[in-house]
N, C-alpha and C positions, 0 to 999 in steps of 0.2 A: 403591442403585437409580438407574438412569439416567432422567433426565427430558428430554423433548424438547418443543419448542414449534414450532408451525406458522409458516410465513413471515409470514402476515398479522398474527398476534398479536405476533410479535417485532418486526416493522417498525413496527407501530402503537405499541408500548410505547416504542421508541427515539424515534420522532417526538414523542410526547407528553412524554417526559422532557426532550427538547431544548427544546420549547416552554416547559415549566415553568422551564427554565434561562435563558429570555429570548430564544431564537432565534425569529424570526418564523415563523409556521406554514408558509408556502410554502417557506422555506429549510430548516426542520426536516424537511420531507418529502423534500427532495433529499438532505440529510445521511443520513437514515434509509435512503433507497434505496441510497446508496453502502455503508453498513454492512451492510445485509441482503444485498447482492450478494456480499460476502465470505463471509457465513455460508452462503448458498445454494451456493457453490462449494467449501465445505470449507476456506476460507482463514481458519481460526479465530483467527489472530493479529490480524486486522483487522476483526472484526465486533463483536458485542455486547460483547466483552471490552474494547474500546477506548472504549465509550460514556462511562463515568464518568472514568477516569484521563486520557484524552487530550483530551476535549472539555469535559465538564461541570466537572471539577475545574479546568481551566485558565481557564474562564470565571469560576468562583468566585474564582480567584486573581488575577483582573484582568489576565492576560497574553494573553487572547484575547477579541475582541469578539463577542458573540452576534449583533449586527446588523452585517451585512457591507456595507461601502461599496466597490463595485467601480468603480475609476477606470481609464478607457482612456487611458493615457499617450501611446501612439503607435499609429497605424494606417496600414497600406498595404493594397492590395487582397489581399495574400497573407499579411501578418504583423501582429502586434499585440503590444504590451507592456501588461500590466495590473498595477495596484497593488491588492492585496487589503486593505491597511490593517489587517492583523492580525485580519481577520474569519474566518469559517468557510472554510477552504481549499476545501472541496467546491464552494462557490457560485461563486467566481471560476474554479475549474478547469473546471467544467462549461461555463461561458460561453466559456472559452478554447478548449476542444476543439471546441465547436460553431462558433466563428468559423473555426477551422482547417478543419473539415469543409465549411462553406459556401464558403470560399475555394477549397478543392480541387475542389468541384463546378464552379466557374467556370474555374479556371486550372490544375487538375491537382495542385497542391500548396498546402498551407497550414501555417503554423507560428506558434505564439504562445508567449509566456513570461509568467510571473506572478512578481511580487516581493512582499515583505512579507506572505507568506502563512503559513498554519498547516498542520498535518497534513491531507493531502487524502484520506485513507482508502486504499482499495485502488487501486493505480495502474492495475490492469487495467480498472477501471470506465471510464476515459476512452479507453483503447485499444479497448475493446468498443464504445464509442459510434461510433468510426470504422468498425469492422468491420460493425456493423449498417447502416451507410450504404453498404456495398459497397466500403469502402476499407481500406487498411492503416493501422493506428493505432500510434503510438509516443508514449510519454511517459516522463518521468523526473523525479525530484525529489531535491534534497539533503535532509539531515536533520542532527540533532545529532550531533556527532562520536562515532563508535563503532569505526571500522576503523583499525587500525594499518597504516601503509605497509610494504611489504616491507623487511625488515631493521630495522624499528622496533617499539616497544612502546607508543607513545603513541597514544591514539585521536584521529585527525585528521579522517578522512573519515566521512560518514554512510554508512548502509547503501545509499544511492543506487541504487535500482532502475532498470534500463533495460527497459521493458516493451513487448512487441510483441503485436499481434493481427492475424490475417490471415484473410480469408474462405476457406472450403473448400466442397467439394460434400458434406461429411459433416454429420451432425446438430450438430456442434460445430466452432468455429473453431480454428485454431492459436493458442494463447494461452500466452504465456510471460511470467509475472509473477514476478520473483524479484530478490532483493537481489544486490548485487555482492560481498557477504561470504559466507562459508560458511553462515552463518545470519543471523537478524536478531532484534532484541530481542523482537518479538512472539512469535516461536517459543519463545524462552527463557521468556517469561511463561507460555506454554502448558505447558511442562515444570514450571514453578513451581506452577501451579494443580493439576497432577497429582501434585505431591510427588516428582518425579523429578529425578535429576541429569542434566545435559546430556552428550552424548557428548564424548569427547576430541577435541581439535583445533579446537574452535569458538572458544575464548576463551583469551587469555593475560593474565598480570598484568604489572605494570610492570617486573618482573624477567625477563620472557620465559617464566615457568613456565606449563604447561598447567593450566587450571582447569575443574572440573566442578560446583562447589558453587553450584547454580542461584540460590538466593535471595540469597546474598551477592554473587554476580556482578551481579545486577540493581542493587544498590546501588553496587557498585564501578564499573560502567560510567558512572554519573552522576558519581561522584566522580573519575573519571579514573584509577582504580587498576587498571582492566582494559580490554581492548580485544578486539574481534572480529577474527578472521583473515579476510583477503580470500579470494575464490574461488580455490581451488587450495591454500590453506593457507599455512603458514609458508615463508619462503625462496623459492627459485626452482625447486627440483627437481621439484615437482609443479605448477608454473605459477602460483604465488601472485602473481607480478608481473602476470599477465593480469587477475586480479580487481582488483588495485590500480590497474592502468591504466584499466580500464573504469569503476571508481568515480570516477576523476579526470575522465574524459570527462563523466560525468553531473554532477559537481560544477561543471565549467566551463560546461556548457550551461545549468545551473540558476541560475547566478549571473552570469557575465560578460556574457551577452547583455542581461540586465535590470539590470545594475550593482547587484546586491544583496549580502547578507551571504554568507559562505562559511566553511568550516572552523570554527575556534574562535569565529567570530562567531555561530555557531548553537548555542552551549552552552545558552542559555536562562537564564543567570545573569549578573549584573553582576560586576565584579571584587571587589565587597564581598560577593558570595554571595547577593544578592537576586534573586528570580525576575524575569524579564523576557520579553517576547515573543520568539518564535523567529525571525521574519522569514525564513521558508523561501522557496525559489524552485523553480518547476516549469517544464518545457517540454512542449509538445504538438505533434505533427505528424500531419497526415492526408495520405495519398497516394491519389489517385483512380486506381484500377486501370484504369478505362475510358479514361484518358488514354494508356495503354500497349497495352492489348489488351482484347478482350471479357471482361467479368466472368466469364461462364460458363466460358470457356477457362481463365482464371486459377484459378478454383475447382477445376476438374478436374485441372489440373497439380499444384496444391498438394495436393489429395487423393491423387493418384497417388504423390507423394513420400512423404506420411505413411503410406500403406498399405504401400508398399515397405519403409519403415523398420520398421513393426510386424511385417511378415511375414518379415523377415530372420532368419538363423540365430541361435538363442538360446543363451546360455551354459548350461553344465550346471547343472541344478537351478533354472533360471529359466524359469517357465512362460509368461512374457509380456513383450513389449516395449511400452512406452508412447510416445506422442508428446505434446508439450505441449498441454494443454487436455483431454486424454482423462480424466484422473483427476478434474478439476474437473467435467466433464460427468457422470461417474458419481456424484460426491457430490451433484450437483444432482438427479439422478433419485432417489437414495435419500432425500434430505432433502425433496424435493417430496412424497414419500409418507409419510415417517416423522417429519419435523420436524428441527429443529436441536438437537443435544445441548447441554444446559446443565449444566456441571459445578458442583459445590458452591460454589466461590468466586464464580461468576457468579450463581448463584441468590441468594446472600447479598447481592451488589451490587444485584441487581434488587429484592429485597425492601426494601433500604435506601432506594433511590430511590422506590419505591412509597409507603413510609411518609412520607418527607420531603416528597414532592410531593402526598400525599393522592390518589393515583391509584386510587381505589376501584373504578373501572370494570374493573380487572383482577382476575380470580380464578384464581390459580395453584394447581396441584395440590400443589406443594411449599410447605413452611412454614419451611424452613431450607436 
């Protein structure tokens, strides 16, 4: 049987669980907002499924601080460097993008970078902040090593998303939020929760062999015995070097500008195998459309481009062409009405947290 939860209940549960884990109430509300945004848009790899393993468990392990100390290391009228001090990545990141937006309102452009951070949730959350302000939003982050470089088998680069959001005259923005690898760990976790093998071409082992055994892959990615393929796949014939190159761009912008950790420095383990903070880096940019042209004109041109793409000639057997952000909008409409699907592994996790934290205010229909 499929169980679904409405946005309000799910967001409230995540907020309260984070508060029980030691996150201040105001910060917990921001973190829950980032997580529920992913669930609202159908990006199930970054919503409720990340609550315990990526945030609460890391707080319990002592490698992530529930109370975030945001230090502004450098500031100019249009730029800033922020140190998150291994706190909740969403807290520093929201402040970072807001600073970029405020700078762009005055000067046309704003850019900030964050160091010593942690997983900041769905990258699109911050790009959407800029879009809602009538701007173009861009963000990226490095991550623990997962991607093998072209012609390599060792996981060196993170899934390193480069995420854009742009205003349109349609009910939804242009919204491109994706990793620079063929897939990312969160999507593999979704396959694992469903008891399915992943498709061929997503993962290779240390000998270059194709892998599809989902649950073992999740362990081997951490152990360095498997790696994700870059966008375009293996080798150069299908453009794998392009995904590799873009991942490297994100890695540089996420680390070199703020002089933070990179590549193997983001493993999350000491040389002795002990867990340690990840020290992630992020970058954020806001571009004020009004500095170039009237916002309404930009929205119409962007909408015209997207409509032309969707209305172009379709391949045989393909009834529809999508543009970035369209599927997320349709997920939002469906889930606004019907709620967010909660598969069995996530129901088990929620019940576990409910019991551990004695959150008796929640009465779920499911008991397992």
